[in-house]
C-alpha positions in Angstrom: -5.7 12.8 18.5 -2.1 11.7 17.9 -3.2 8.3 16.6 -5.8 9.8 14.3 -3.2 12.2 12.8 -0.6 9.5 12.5 -2.9 7.0 10.7 -2.8 8.5 7.1 1.0 8.7 6.8 1.5 5.3 8.5 -1.0 3.8 6.0 0.9 5.3 3.1 4.2 4.1 4.6 2.7 0.6 4.8 1.8 0.7 1.1 5.4 1.8 0.3 6.7 -1.1 2.3 4.3 -3.5 0.6 5.5 -2.3 -2.8 9.1 -2.8 -1.7 8.4 -6.3 -0.5 6.6 -7.2 -3.7 9.5 -5.8 -5.8 12.0 -7.8 -3.7 10.1 -11.0 -4.1 9.7 -10.6 -7.8 13.3 -9.6 -8.3 14.2 -12.8 -6.5 11.9 -14.8 -8.9 13.7 -13.1 -11.8 17.0 -14.2 -10.3 18.4 -10.7 -9.7 20.0 -9.2 -6.6 17.8 -6.6 -4.8 18.8 -4.4 -1.9 17.0 -1.5 -0.3 16.9 1.0 2.5 13.6 2.7 3.1 12.6 3.8 -0.4 16.0 3.4 -2.1 16.2 0.3 -4.3 19.3 -1.0 -5.9 20.8 -3.9 -7.8 23.8 -4.8 -10.0 24.3 -2.4 -12.9 23.6 -5.2 -15.4 20.1 -5.8 -13.9 18.9 -2.3 -13.4 16.5 -2.5 -16.4 14.9 -5.7 -15.0 14.6 -4.2 -11.5 13.1 -1.1 -13.0 10.5 -3.1 -14.9 9.7 -5.3 -11.9 9.4 -2.2 -9.7 6.9 -0.6 -12.0 4.9 -3.8 -12.6 4.5 -4.3 -8.8 3.5 -0.7 -8.2 0.8 -1.0 -10.9 -0.4 -4.4 -9.5 -0.6 -3.1 -6.0 -2.4 0.1 -6.8 -4.9 -1.7 -9.1 -6.3 -3.4 -6.0 -9.2 -1.8 -4.2 -7.0 -0.6 -1.3 -9.2 2.2 0.1 -12.3 0.2 -0.3 -10.8 -2.7 1.7 -9.4 -0.4 4.3 -12.8 1.3 4.8 -14.6 -2.1 5.0 -12.0 -3.3 7.6 -12.4 -0.1 9.7 -16.2 -0.4 9.6 -16.0 -4.1 10.6 -13.7 -3.4 13.5 -15.9 -0.5 14.7 -19.0 -2.8 14.6 -17.0 -5.5 16.5 -16.1 -3.1 19.2 -19.7 -1.9 19.7 -21.0 -5.5 20.0 -21.3 -7.1 23.4 -18.9 -10.0 22.6 -16.3 -8.9 25.1 -16.6 -6.9 28.2 -13.0 -5.7 27.8 -13.8 -4.0 24.5 -14.9 -0.5 25.0 -17.9 0.9 23.2 -17.1 3.4 20.5 -19.8 6.1 20.0 -20.3 8.4 17.1 -18.1 6.6 14.6 -17.9 8.6 11.4 -16.2 6.8 8.6 -17.0 8.8 5.5 -17.8 7.4 2.1 -14.9 7.2 -0.3 -14.5 10.0 -2.9 -15.1 9.0 -6.5 -12.1 7.8 -8.5 -10.5 9.9 -11.1 -9.4 8.9 -14.6 -5.8 8.1 -14.0 -4.7 4.8 -15.6 -2.2 3.4 -13.1 -0.7 1.3 -15.9 0.8 4.5 -17.4 3.7 4.1 -14.9 4.8 1.1 -16.9 5.9 3.4 -19.7 6.6 6.6 -18.0 10.0 8.3 -18.3 10.3 9.1 -14.6 8.8 6.8 -12.0 11.1 6.0 -9.2 14.5 7.4 -8.3 
């Protein structure tokens, strides 16, 4: 039960970490200094506008990907692998219930590129 309850926040935390990594890599490509601790990003005062733009662009790029669809496919694939007879060490999982994804709403993630408040 603990693992099941921990999964959603850990998944979101991994997306936050991915966003931070992408932002750091693209700041490096732009030639600006980037530093961070958890979800706090900073740079030199002269490059804040560039970091802000990069941060928004990477957030939009990441969340444009079919993240939940990919996660669901991976979970289903792992579940079917575990139920196969390929390995005697793998335990059989019974009654796996991975629900269908909810339908997407109408949010255009690219609105973060121009929003007044995005990340603080």
